[in-house]
C-alpha positions in Angstrom: 125.5 108.3 111.5 121.8 108.4 112.3 119.4 109.1 109.4 115.8 108.8 108.4 113.9 107.2 105.5 110.8 109.3 105.0 107.7 107.7 103.5 104.3 109.0 102.3 101.4 106.9 103.3 99.3 106.2 100.2 96.4 103.8 100.7 96.0 103.0 97.0 99.7 102.7 95.9 101.2 101.7 99.2 103.9 103.5 101.2 106.2 105.6 99.0 109.8 106.4 99.9 110.2 110.2 99.5 113.6 110.9 100.9 116.6 109.7 102.9 117.9 112.4 105.2 120.9 112.3 107.6 120.4 113.7 111.1 121.9 117.1 111.2 121.4 118.1 114.9 124.1 117.7 117.4 121.8 118.1 120.4 119.8 114.8 120.6 117.3 116.5 122.9 116.0 118.5 119.9 115.2 115.4 117.9 111.5 114.6 118.1 109.1 112.7 115.8 107.4 116.0 114.9 110.7 117.6 114.0 111.7 114.8 111.6 108.2 114.8 109.9 108.3 118.6 109.6 111.7 118.4 107.9 110.1 115.9 105.5 107.3 118.3 104.8 109.8 121.1 104.2 111.6 118.9 101.6 108.3 118.1 99.9 107.0 121.7 99.8 103.4 122.0 98.6 103.4 118.2 97.9 103.5 117.5 101.6 100.5 119.5 102.6 97.7 117.3 104.1 99.6 114.1 103.5 100.5 111.5 106.1 104.3 111.0 106.5 106.2 108.5 108.6 109.9 107.7 109.0 112.2 104.9 109.9 115.5 105.5 111.7 118.4 104.0 109.8 122.2 104.0 110.1 124.1 105.8 107.4 127.8 105.4 106.6 130.2 108.0 105.2 127.6 110.7 104.6 128.6 114.4 104.1 125.5 115.9 102.3 122.5 117.3 104.0 120.0 115.5 101.8 120.9 112.1 100.4 118.0 111.6 98.0 114.6 112.9 97.3 112.0 111.1 95.1 111.3 113.7 92.3 108.1 111.8 91.3 106.3 112.2 94.6 102.8 113.6 94.0 
């Protein structure tokens, strides 16, 4: 299964893993870079405002949850 590791870009601390999310859309035409980053911002809530986010595509195995993990210490 396709998934994404989402990272915050922090020039002082380095890149910080904020979440691992499985792809939830069945229609691959709807998957864009902006849609993945926006999902990450939704997960972060107010902590994502004005911050730079990037992601890596990863392969996930045996996943049934919508959100795999979120870093609760993301500032």
